[in-house]
N, C-alpha and C positions, 0 to 999 in steps of 0.2 A: 548859368548852370554849368558845373564841371563835367568832365568826361566820365562816362559810366564804365567803371572798371569791372572786370570779370569777378563774379562772386566766388569762384573756385580758385582764386589766385594763390591761396596758401596751400593747396592740396598736394602739389607735386614738388615744390621747392624744399630742399633740405636746409635746416637751420642748425647752427652749432653755437654752443655757449662760448663767450669770449673770455678765455682764461677761466678763472674761478668766479667770475662775476655772474650775475643773474641775467645779463644782456645776451640775447641771441642775435646772430647775424646770418643772413643767407649765405650759403656756401659759395655762391657767385654774387659779387657786388658790382655795381656799375660805376666806373671811374669817368670823370668828365675832363680829364687832362687834355684830350684832343676832341675835336668834332662838335664842340659846343661854343666856340668863339664866334666873334662877329664875322669872321671870314667863312663860316660854315652855313649850310642851308638850315634855316631855323625850323622849317616844317619837319625836316628829317630828324632834327634834334628832339623835337616834340614827340614825334612818332616813336623814337627809341625809348624815351622816358616812359611814355604810356605803356608800351609793350613790356618794358622791364617790370613795371609794377603789376601788370596783368599776369606776369609769370612768377610772381612772388618775390621779386627782387625789391627788398625794402630799403636797401642802403645805397645812397647816392653820395659819392666821394668827390669833394672839390678842394680847391686851395685858392688863396688870394690871387696867385699869379697865373691861373689857368686861363687860356684864351686860344689864340691871340685876338686882340691885345690883352695884356694882363688885366684881370678883373672882369672881362666880358663873359666868361663862362658863368660866373656867379650872377651877373646881371641877367643873362639869358635864362639861367635856371630859375631865378626869382620870378621872372615874367611868366614862365611856363607853370611854375608852382602855383602862382596866383590864379592862373586860368584853369588848371586841371587838378591840382593836388591839395588845395587849401583845406578842403573838408576831410582830408586824410592825414593831417599833420602828425597825429599821435600814432599812426601806423608806420611812420617813416623814421629812418636813421639818416640824418644829414650831417656830413662832416666837412670841416674845412681845416686849413693849415696856414702857418706862416713860418718863414725861415729863409726863403730865397728873396732876392732883390725885387722890391715892389714899387718904391718911389725914390726919388733922388735924395741925396744927403745921408748922414750917418744914422738916421732913425728909421730907415725903410728896408732893412736887411738884417739877417742873422738872428740874434736871440735875446736882445735886451728886453726888459720889462716894458719899456716905452714902445718898442716896435710890436711886440706880441699883442699887447692890449689894444693899441691903436688899430692894428691890422684886423683883429676880430671885430671891432666896432665898425670898421669899413665893410667887412664881409657881411655882417648882419644887415647893414643898410642896403647893400647891393642886392641881397636876396630877399629883403623884406621880411626877415624873420626876427622873432624876439630872442631866440637862442638857437644854437646848434647842438646836436646830440654828442658829437665828439669833436674836440679841437686838438690838433697836433702841433708840437714843435717839429717843423718840417726837416730839420737837419741839425746836427750838433754845431755849436759855435765855440771854437777854441778861444775866442777873445772875450767871452762873457762867462762869468762863473756859472756853473750848472745850477747852483742854488738860486741864482736870480731868474733863470729861465723857468725852472720848475716852480719857483715862487709865483711867477706870473700866471702859470697854468692853474695853480691852486687859487689864486685871487679871482680869476674869471669864473671858476666854479662857484666860489662864495658869492660872486655878484649875480649868479643866475644866468650868465651868458652862454654857458655850456654845461651839459650834464656830466660828461666824462672827458678825460684828457688822455692823450697818447703821445708817443714819440715816433719819429721816422728816421731810418738810416743810422741809428745809433749802434755802435759796435758793442760787443758783450760787456766789457768793463764799464763803458759809459752807461749802458742800459742798467746794470746793477746799481750804479750810483744814483741815477735818475729815479729808479723805482724806490730805492730806500728813502730818498729825500721826500718824494711824494707821499709815501706811506707814513713817514713821521709827521707830515703836515696834515694827515687825515684825508688826503685825496688820492686814493690808489691809482696807479697807472693802469688803465684799462687794456691798452693795446699798443703794439709796435707794428709799424708799417715798413718792412724792408723790401728791397728789390730781390726777386728770387725767380729763377727759371732753370731749366735744364742746362742752359748756357751760362748761368751766373749763380753758382752754388755757395757763395761766401757764408751764408747764414748757417750752413751745416757745420762750420768750424767754431762752434761754441754758442752762437746766439740762440738756436733752437733749444738747446739744453738750458740756457739761462732763463728763457721765457717759460719753459716747463717748470723749472724750480721755483720761479717767482710767481707763477700763476697768472701770467700776462698773456693776453690773446695775441694772435699774429694774423695780419692780413697782408698778402703779398702783392706788390705791384709789378708790372711787366712780366707776368708769368708766361707770356708768349714771345718774350724777347722782342717786343715791338713788331711782331709780325713774322719774325724769322722762323718761329715754330708753328707756322701754318703752311698751307699749300701755296701761299702767295708767291714765295720766292724759290720754289723747287726748280723752276726752269728759267731763273733770271729775275730781273727787276722790272715789273710791269709799269706801264706809264701812269696808272692811277694810284700807285702806291705812295705811302707817306715818305718813302725815301726820295721821291721826286717832289711831292707837293708841299710838305710842311717843313722843309729843311730849315734848320736854324731854330726851331721851336721845341727842342728836346726830342724831336722825332729821330728815327734811326737814320744814320748816315750810310751812304753807299759803301763806304770803306769797311763797315761792320759786316757787310754781306759778302763774306769770304768764301772761296771755293771749299775750304775745309768745313765750314759751318753748313753750307748747302749740302755737302756730301753726308754729313751727320744727319741732317734733317731728312734726307732721302731714306737713310737706313731706319731712322725712327718712324718714318711714315709707314714702312713695311711692318714694323711691330704693331703700329696702331691698327692697320688693316686686319691683322690677325685677331685683334681684340674687338673688332667690329666698330672701330672708331676712326676718325680722321686724325691728322697730326695735332691740330689744336686741342681736340678733346683729350687726346693722350697727354699732352703737356699740362693741361689744367688738372686732370685727374692725378697726375704724378705729383704735383705740388700739394694737392689736397690729401695725399696719402698720409701726411704727418698729422698726428693727433692734435698737436698744438696749433696747427694752422686752422684758424676759424673760417677764413674766406679767401677767395682770390678776386683781385680787382681786374676786370676786363674793360677795355675800351673798344667801342665799335663805331663804325661809320655808316652801317646799314642795319636795318632790322633783321635781315636774314643772318647776319653774323652773330647777333644776339641769340637767336633761336638755335643756331648751330653750337654756340659755346655752352649753352645750358645743357645740351645733350651729354656733356661730359659726366653729368651726375648719374647717368644710366649704368656706368661701369667704373666704380672707384676702386675696386679691388685689384691688387697685383699679386701674382705669384712670386716666390723668391727667384724663380728662373727668369721671369720677365724683368725684374729689377736688376738682376745680374747682367742680363743682355743689354739693358739700357745703359748701365754703368760702363760696360765694355765699349759701346758706341761712343759714349761721351768722353772716355779717357784719352 
């Protein structure tokens, strides 16, 4: 018998349409990039997933290489899914991706049809699923024609292995081309997953406008700059931070925690306090202020961090004065 989830789980979460599609995602989604690998506490991982769904988070975001080791996040998620979520499959949006190095040789990386289709087959096996809801090409591949990568995404939809497809980290011109190819194939591009935070604003230089014009949803990863936009680093680097523990696995490097960024975080924290928020809640709300942003992806190592992040939804409105003050701090 599975876990008994809260019956009121949909009452307080906000849901947004993904671009012009009929699919809605929770404003806050759970990413399994960190904290769900074999090196992590499995009971904590299970508790986080249970609590997320109890709070209306219906979207769990994975990729083939999440762990460490690569593949272990999908395996661990698959085991927890079987234990607790199997009876709720139709209430969940489960996504995966391929595009980064996963296995040795020329067919385990980037964007060939061979790699993308083989990777999804492996991901489905690891998670024990018949299909995923969204499958992404994880990054552009300059060595493979974009027509081939998008053709592979179209093929796996036709095969019933995914319901929707998306792209991640594509720049505006690449995005326009990918969206057109998919549209012509009859498999619209549902969503784009870019990195975006107060400290990394590249998508404001054309991508947000492109997504709006094309009717493609947007889900942002690293909205907290991997912890920099929380109270964690306001007084230095704590011993239990990812800057110490997960080094080399895509986690934040100590070199990124600069005095300038800490000084900005301190000023942003003061703005947050005046809004009745903490720094993390401010940072998440700031990303969600864009109409085209469907959801923010958060990663948490403790259940309390999840509860804390969701509170960003209590205040998503910004005055012009607040936005100008934030821009001044970030300039």
